[in-house]
C-alpha positions in Angstrom: -27.5 31.9 12.5 -30.5 31.3 10.3 -33.6 28.7 10.5 -31.3 26.5 8.1 -28.4 26.5 10.2 -25.2 28.4 10.5 -24.1 30.8 7.6 -20.3 31.9 7.1 -18.7 34.1 4.5 -15.3 35.7 3.9 -15.0 39.4 4.6 -12.3 41.4 2.7 -9.7 43.2 5.1 -10.0 46.6 3.4 -10.6 49.9 5.1 -13.3 50.5 2.2 -15.4 48.1 0.3 -17.1 48.8 -3.4 -20.9 48.7 -3.1 -20.8 45.7 -5.3 -18.4 43.8 -2.8 -20.7 44.7 0.1 -23.9 43.5 -1.5 -21.9 40.2 -2.6 -20.8 39.7 1.1 -24.4 40.4 2.4 -25.8 38.0 -0.1 -23.5 35.3 0.9 -24.1 35.9 4.5 -28.0 35.8 3.7 -28.4 39.2 5.4 -31.1 41.7 3.9 -29.4 44.9 2.8 -32.4 46.9 4.2 -32.0 45.2 7.6 -28.2 45.7 7.4 -28.7 49.6 6.6 -30.7 49.9 9.8 -27.4 49.6 11.7 -25.4 52.0 9.9 
């Protein structure tokens, strides 16, 4: 959920993701990569 409304994205069902794929998913979901990294 963002101030603009709901955001949806497709997540690949692979056990591992290439870094570019992960960055693309985060971009589509409007998630800051640095914020995401806090939860790893």
